[in-house]
N, C-alpha and C positions, 0 to 999 in steps of 0.2 A: 309495521303498526300492529297493532291487535288482531288479532286472528280471531273473527267470530264463532258463535258455537256452527252456525248453521253454513258455515265454510270447510269443505275438506281437507285434511292436512297434506295433503299431497299433490295440491293446487299453486300456482307462485302468483301472487297475488299482489305484486309488484309492475305484473307486467299487463297490460289491459289487454279485456277481451269483448270480443263485437259484443257477445252475447249480452255481457255485460253493459256496455254502452247504450245500450237498445235500450235496455232497463231505466236507467238513468234519462233515458230522451222520454220515457214514458212516463217517470214520478216514479219508478220503483227504487226499492230498499237495497236492495239484494246485489251493493257494486262495492268495489273498495276505492282508495283514492287514487289510484293512477289509471283505472273506469274512469275517474269523474273528469280529471287532470286531462284524458284522452278524446271525452266526448265534449270537453268543454272550450276545447282547443278547436275540434271539429267545429263548432257552433261558434266561435270566433272567424271561420273558415268560411260558413255557411247556415247564416242565421237562421235558418228557416227549418235546421236540421230535426228538431223535436217536433214541429209541425208534421214535417216530411213522416215520422215512426210513428204519429196518430193517426196522419190519413193510411198508410200502410193498412195497419191496425185495423181502423174500420171498412177495409177493402177486404179484409179474411172475413170480420163478423158478416158483412154482407154477403161475402163468396157461401160463406156456413147453413147463412139460411137458405140461399137459394135451391142450395143443395140437398137439403132438410125437407123443401120446398119440395124436390124433383123423388124425394122418397129413399134415398141414399141417410143409409144407417150407421156405415161404419169409417173411419177418419184416419188416416193417419197421417200425421203433422211431425215432416221431417225439417228440422234445424228449427224447432219450435219454441225455444231461448227461454228466457224467466218466467213463468207466472206471474200473468197480471192479471187484473179484472179483464173480463171480457175472453176467458180461450176459448176452444173450439170447443170441449168438454162444458162446459157451462150456456153454451148457446146450443151448443146440438141436446143435450140433456132436455132442457128447460125446454123446450121444444115435442123432444121424440123423445122419452125417459129410458125406451131402451138401444138408443143409441149408444155406439161403440167406438172409443178414442186410442191409440196410441199413437204418444208424444215420444217423438225422436230428436236428440241432442249430442255433441260432442264435448259442450261445454259441463264440467261435473258439478259445477253449480245452478247449472241449471238443473240437471237431472236430479241432485240433491231435496234441491226446493217444490221438483213435479212434486216428487214421492211424499213428503207431505204433504203437500195439497191433498193430493188423488188415495191417501190412506183412505179406507173405507168406501173407495168408491168400486164396484167392480166391474164398471162398463167402462174404467179408462185405466192405463197403466202410460210409464214411460221404461226409455231406453235408453245405456249410452251408446251411439252407435254414430257413425260418418256418414252423411249421404255419398258422399265417394268410396261406400263400399256397401252397395245394394245391393246384394248378394249377401250378406251377412245381416244385412237388415230385414228382410224378405224372410230367411231362415230361421231369425232371432226365436225361441220360444214363446215368450213373452206376445209377440207379433201374431203367430200362428196360432198360441190359445185363444188371443181377443178374435182374432179376424179371417173372414170365413173367404177366401179369397174366390171361391167358386160363385162371389155374390157381389154384386154393383161397391167397387170402394174408393171413396176419397182420397187422392194422393194431394196434399198440400206439402209445394215447397216457396215458401213464402220469405221475401227480405234475405232468399241464402245464395242464389246464384251472383249475385256480385261481388261475391268471398270464393267461385269457382271459377279458378284460370280455366281458358282453354284447354290448357295442356296435360288439368284433369280428368277432359271428352266429357262433360255435362251431356252434352246428348246422348255418348253412348250409356251414361248413368241414367236419363232418363226415358232409353231406350228401354233398358233393363225391367224396369219400373213398370214398364207398359208392359209388356209381352208375361207379365204374374197379375195381368189384371183382367177380369171378367168384364165383357159389353156390357155398357150401360156406366162403367166408373168414369173418375173426373181428375183431371189436374189441373190445378189451381198454380199459378206462379206469381212473383212478382220481383221486381227486380229494381233497381237505381239506373237510370239514365239522364243523360246530357246534354240530350236535344234540345230543349228549352233554355239550354243556359249558354248566352253569349261570352259569358267572364272564363276563361280557361284559367284565371288564376286561382280563381275559387274551384275549381276539378282540379288541378294541383294541390294545391294546400290538403285538400281533403284527402287525398292520394297519400301526401306524406304523413298526414295523422294516421292513417288507417297503417302506411306502413309499419308502425311502431307494433302493429297486433300481430298474432301469428293467420292473423286473415285480410291482407291487402285487398285494394278495393280492383273491379272488374268492370269496367261501365259494359253497358251494351245500349244498340239501339232498338227502335221497336220491331224491323225485321229480322236482330239478331235473337229475341226473343220468341216470338212469331214459330221460329224455325226450330226453338225448341216443343212446341205441339202436334211435332210429325204424331201421323197415326191420330189425334184426336181432332174431333170437327170443333173448332171455336165457336163457344156460345157466343150469341152478339149482348154486348157492339164489339167482339173481338178484344183486341191488345191495345189497352190506352192507360191514358194515365188515369190512376187508381182511382182518384174523388169522380171520373166518368162510368167508371162499373155501375151500372144500374145503382144513382144514385138517391137515396131516399128525397131528395128535394131538389130544382133544380139548379137552387141556390148555393146547395153545397157544393156543385160540379164547377163553379167559376171558381178561376182563375188556377182549374187543374194542374197547369204545366209544372206551378211551385212547389206540389209537392216530390218532384225527381222522381218517385217510382212510377212505373209504367208495368201492368198485369192485365190477366186476363184468368176465362175458367174455358180449359176444353172436353170435351166428353170421346169416351171411344165408345165408336159404333158395332155393329154384329149383330 
């Protein structure tokens, strides 16, 4: 297929990317034929996949607004993906123009497009780095330029952990990030869970689809996600299906388990 102008020359556009599949679920246009084919295969296995992505995105927006209301003005969004409407900087800077945001993603398309969107915004930037290299994230010049680690920071790891197997030590990664944070900082996590799914065939097919990418699925339950908040005090209502986390209305939390994603927010005391 023809390579569009916004696609870096060194990426393989024939291999699906989880970031570009997620972009497709959300109705974005920065994806390729291979991404769309894999996303459609996922939607055949799990027809609710686009709704799941939208519910997770809505959780992220509510969490950012909550953090702004708590006085947080610095955000480190790791695994931020391809920018779509309602990004962290849009939500945060609309409410607090002095808010600063650093996006981090390993996908070069996500990073390239983020740079275009953030051009001319002195309070936001993007770097290409991997969550599994937390020290490299923390010491990156753009991160240390924009964020003051002596003050509270919100770290977002949203819809990312289900691509990080236990062998990559996600709990250790999060502890490294926590150690760099000042008291009053927050951690926002969400990931896919199959606690509500009795159809094991659906999970098997979803896992098969994502094995075509560089990031196979690693499903976890609520207790496992809660353990990742080690050292943080969970904000009410704790780790829940994402539509149940401080919903805008009771109706929006109905049939919450269909969202597949569980999530929560923790606060670092001290």
